[in-house]
C-alpha positions in Angstrom: 0.1 -0.2 -0.4 1.1 3.4 -0.9 2.1 5.9 2.2 0.0 9.3 2.7 1.7 12.1 2.5 -0.5 16.0 3.4 1.0 18.1 1.5 -0.3 22.3 3.3 0.8 25.1 1.0 -2.1 27.8 -0.1 0.4 29.2 -2.9 -1.6 27.2 -5.9 1.6 26.6 -8.5 3.9 25.2 -5.9 1.5 23.3 -4.6 0.5 21.3 -7.9 4.0 21.6 -8.8 5.5 19.8 -5.6 2.5 17.5 -4.9 2.9 16.3 -8.6 6.9 15.8 -7.5 5.2 13.4 -4.0 3.4 11.3 -6.8 6.0 10.8 -9.2 7.9 8.8 -6.2 4.9 7.1 -5.9 3.6 8.2 -2.6 -0.1 8.5 -3.0 -0.5 12.6 -1.6 -3.2 15.1 -0.5 -3.8 18.7 -1.0 -5.0 21.1 1.0 -5.0 25.1 0.3 -4.2 26.3 4.4 -3.5 24.9 7.4 -7.2 25.1 8.5 -8.2 22.4 5.5 -4.5 20.5 6.2 -5.7 20.3 9.9 -9.9 19.0 8.7 -7.8 16.8 6.5 -5.1 15.2 9.0 -7.5 14.7 12.2 -10.3 13.4 9.7 -8.2 11.0 6.8 -4.9 8.5 9.0 -1.5 10.0 6.5 1.8 9.0 7.3 4.2 12.2 6.7 3.4 15.7 7.1 5.1 18.6 4.6 3.2 22.4 5.0 4.3 26.3 4.9 5.2 28.1 7.5 3.3 31.1 6.2 0.1 30.8 4.9 -3.4 32.3 5.7 -6.9 31.4 7.7 -3.7 29.6 9.5 -0.5 29.2 10.1 1.9 26.2 9.8 2.6 26.8 13.3 -1.0 26.4 14.6 -1.1 23.5 12.4 1.7 21.8 13.9 0.2 23.3 17.7 -2.4 21.7 16.6 -1.8 18.6 16.1 0.7 18.0 19.3 -2.0 18.6 21.0 -4.1 15.7 19.1 -3.6 12.0 20.9 -3.6 10.2 17.2 -1.7 12.2 15.2 1.1 13.9 17.3 3.4 11.5 15.9 3.5 11.8 11.9 6.1 13.4 10.8 6.2 17.0 10.3 8.2 18.7 7.7 8.1 21.9 7.5 8.4 24.2 3.6 10.2 27.4 5.0 11.7 30.6 2.9 14.7 31.2 3.6 13.9 34.8 5.2 12.1 33.0 8.2 15.2 31.2 9.1 15.4 32.7 11.7 12.1 31.0 12.8 12.7 27.6 12.8 13.8 27.3 16.0 10.4 28.1 17.1 8.9 25.5 15.5 11.2 22.7 16.5 10.0 23.7 19.5 6.8 23.0 18.8 7.9 19.8 17.8 9.2 20.3 13.8 11.1 17.2 12.4 12.7 18.8 9.4 13.2 22.0 7.0 13.1 22.1 3.3 13.2 26.0 2.8 12.4 27.0 -0.7 12.8 27.7 -3.9 13.7 23.6 -2.8 14.7 20.6 -5.4 13.0 17.5 -5.9 15.3 16.0 -5.1 15.3 17.2 -1.5 11.6 17.0 -0.8 11.5 13.6 -2.1 14.8 12.8 0.8 14.1 14.5 3.4 10.4 12.9 3.1 11.7 9.3 3.2 14.3 10.4 5.9 11.3 10.7 8.5 9.5 8.1 7.2 12.1 5.2 7.7 13.2 7.1 11.5 9.2 6.3 11.6 8.6 3.2 10.4 11.6 1.8 12.6 10.5 3.5 15.9 6.8 2.0 15.4 9.6 -1.4 14.9 10.5 -1.0 18.2 7.7 -0.8 19.9 5.7 -3.1 18.3 8.1 -6.1 19.9 7.6 -8.5 22.4 8.9 -5.6 25.3 8.8 -8.3 27.8 11.1 -10.6 26.0 13.9 -7.6 25.0 16.2 -7.8 28.0 16.5 -4.6 30.1 13.1 -3.7 29.2 11.2 -1.1 31.0 8.4 0.1 30.8 8.5 4.1 29.9 8.2 5.3 33.4 10.6 2.8 34.4 13.4 4.0 31.4 12.7 8.0 32.2 13.4 7.4 36.2 16.1 4.9 35.8 18.1 7.5 33.7 16.8 10.5 36.5 18.7 7.9 38.7 22.2 8.0 37.1 22.7 11.1 37.5 22.3 10.5 40.5 24.1 8.5 41.2 27.5 8.8 38.5 28.4 12.2 39.5 31.7 13.7 38.9 33.3 16.3 39.5 36.1 18.7 37.1 38.1 21.7 37.7 38.7 24.7 36.3 40.4 23.7 32.3 39.9 20.1 33.4 38.8 18.2 29.4 36.1 15.8 30.5 35.4 14.1 27.0 38.2 14.6 23.7 37.8 14.8 19.5 37.9 11.8 17.6 37.9 10.0 21.2 35.6 7.2 21.8 31.3 7.6 21.8 31.5 5.8 25.6 29.2 8.1 27.1 26.0 11.3 27.0 27.0 13.3 30.6 24.7 15.3 32.0 25.6 18.4 34.1 23.9 19.5 37.7 26.7 22.2 37.8 29.4 25.0 36.1 30.1 26.1 32.6 31.0 23.8 30.0 32.4 25.0 26.5 33.2 22.4 23.6 35.5 23.3 20.9 37.2 22.1 17.7 40.2 22.5 17.2 42.5 23.1 13.4 45.6 21.9 12.4 47.5 24.7 14.2 45.9 24.5 17.7 44.4 27.2 17.1 40.4 26.3 19.1 36.8 26.9 17.9 34.3 27.5 20.6 30.4 25.4 19.4 29.0 26.0 22.6 28.7 27.0 26.1 26.8 24.3 28.3 25.3 25.1 31.8 23.4 23.1 34.2 20.6 20.7 32.8 22.4 20.7 29.6 23.5 17.8 28.4 26.6 16.7 26.4 27.6 14.0 23.8 24.6 13.8 22.8 25.3 13.9 19.1 27.9 10.7 18.8 26.3 8.9 21.3 23.0 8.8 19.4 25.1 8.4 16.2 27.7 5.6 18.1 31.0 6.5 16.6 33.2 9.3 17.8 33.1 12.8 19.9 32.9 15.5 17.0 34.5 18.0 19.7 36.0 18.6 22.9 34.0 19.3 26.0 36.4 21.1 29.0 35.0 23.3 32.3 34.8 27.0 32.0 34.6 26.5 36.2 34.6 24.0 39.9 31.9 21.5 37.6 29.7 18.4 39.0 28.2 16.4 35.7 26.9 13.2 35.9 28.2 10.2 33.4 25.8 8.1 31.5 27.5 5.1 30.0 26.0 4.4 26.2 24.9 1.0 27.0 22.4 2.7 29.7 21.2 5.3 27.7 20.4 3.6 24.5 19.0 0.6 27.4 16.9 3.9 28.5 15.6 5.4 25.3 14.7 1.9 23.8 11.4 1.6 26.1 10.7 5.7 25.9 10.1 7.0 23.5 9.6 10.3 24.6 12.4 10.5 25.8 13.6 9.5 22.3 11.9 12.6 20.9 12.6 14.5 24.0 16.6 14.2 22.4 16.6 14.5 18.3 14.9 18.0 20.2 17.7 18.9 21.2 20.0 18.2 18.5 17.9 19.6 16.5 18.1 22.6 18.3 21.4 22.5 18.9 21.6 21.9 14.8 20.4 24.9 13.8 21.5 27.4 16.1 25.4 26.0 15.7 24.5 26.5 11.6 23.4 30.3 13.0 26.8 31.1 14.8 29.2 29.7 12.3 27.0 31.9 9.8 27.6 34.3 11.9 31.4 34.0 12.2 32.3 33.7 8.7 29.4 37.1 7.9 29.6 39.2 10.4 30.8 42.6 10.7 34.3 42.0 14.1 31.3 44.3 16.3 28.9 42.2 15.8 30.7 38.6 16.4 31.8 40.2 19.2 27.9 41.4 20.7 27.4 37.5 18.7 30.0 36.2 21.7 28.3 38.3 25.0 25.0 38.2 23.9 25.4 34.4 24.4 27.7 34.0 27.2 25.4 36.4 29.2 21.7 33.9 27.9 24.2 30.7 29.3 25.2 32.1 31.8 22.0 34.6 33.4 18.8 32.8 32.0 16.9 34.7 34.6 18.3 37.9 33.4 19.7 39.1 36.6 20.5 42.8 36.6 24.0 44.2 36.4 25.1 40.3 36.5 28.4 40.6 35.6 29.9 37.4 33.1 33.1 36.3 33.9 34.9 34.8 31.1 38.4 35.1 29.8 38.9 37.1 26.3 40.2 34.1 25.4 36.9 32.4 25.7 35.6 35.0 23.9 37.8 35.2 21.4 36.7 31.3 20.3 32.8 31.4 20.4 33.7 35.0 18.4 36.0 33.4 15.6 38.0 36.8 16.4 42.0 37.1 17.3 42.0 38.0 21.1 43.9 41.2 20.7 40.6 41.9 18.1 37.9 40.6 20.9 40.2 43.2 23.5 39.9 45.7 21.4 36.3 45.8 20.8 35.7 45.3 24.5 37.6 48.2 24.5 34.3 50.5 22.3 32.0 48.9 23.8 33.2 50.3 26.8 34.0 53.7 26.0 30.0 53.4 24.0 28.5 52.6 27.3 27.4 48.9 25.9 28.6 46.9 28.8 30.8 48.1 31.1 34.4 45.7 33.4 35.4 46.2 36.5 37.9 43.3 37.7 38.2 41.7 33.9 34.1 40.4 34.5 32.0 42.5 31.5 28.5 44.0 32.7 26.6 44.6 29.8 25.3 47.5 30.5 23.2 48.3 26.9 21.8 45.0 25.9 19.4 46.6 23.6 21.8 48.2 21.6 23.8 45.3 21.7 21.1 42.9 19.4 20.6 45.7 17.5 24.5 45.6 16.4 24.1 41.6 15.9 20.4 42.6 14.1 
């Protein structure tokens, strides 16, 4: 039986052409001219995957996805957004709502079909795992027990790291997932000349190493504590056993992974194309969001100039000069080496 794809797109020509491309790949296609009609069809018809535009009249793509996630019968249908490149900044919102993938306009037929094939393949694999006789599966625990098992491992396997101590190194075999109980951690890649490029700054409640663990490969970056930290270690074999029994936990990590990929992509684009001032301003805002999540007034950033330069993708000397300029412009204040952001709105305007 052919798998059924629901295509929701308000542009008549694009909808017809896209439907034809999908049909030629041996899928059955249902089409809807707006989000409201598409949502009604998704609730009424059994579909295997949904391809949906974001900007539409009556009900936009976010509204469609939000409604589908609230319904027990539709929340697990793979969902792919069609997004214009100008809407790239809104991707995070879609991932938080539960979107599985994005295809940017204009797109080729092969790009769309690859995305559809991959999502359906993953959905089928999940279904196969869930329909196995779990009572005979080794190490089986039910969904609630799976979540509790992860929490117990996190509580029981706490390691203590000093400032600048390496947690794992780029290129080593990925054997464990890590959870930050306390402290800050940076992940970075190193080029042949030994120069660091910071990939992420992580803090309390964040996971480390999940990209490598989910791929069962090597660590793709080095993780190093930025201050004294308490970090739980979750062995790969235990993590995989828990994931096999807890579909919601698996979906959670897929969403974390998707969000992380988008953030890194945007950061790398910034490093590649933004001016020096924009790069340093963005690095300050990234650190502020990570180090001061509750937006406490007059919070001081205790971050080394080397780390800040690595996050910004600039030379340390250039970063120091730019910070001096920002201080003269009263965007920031520097006290005993610590940075206090004085005018966040103007810094954000520099980035945007």
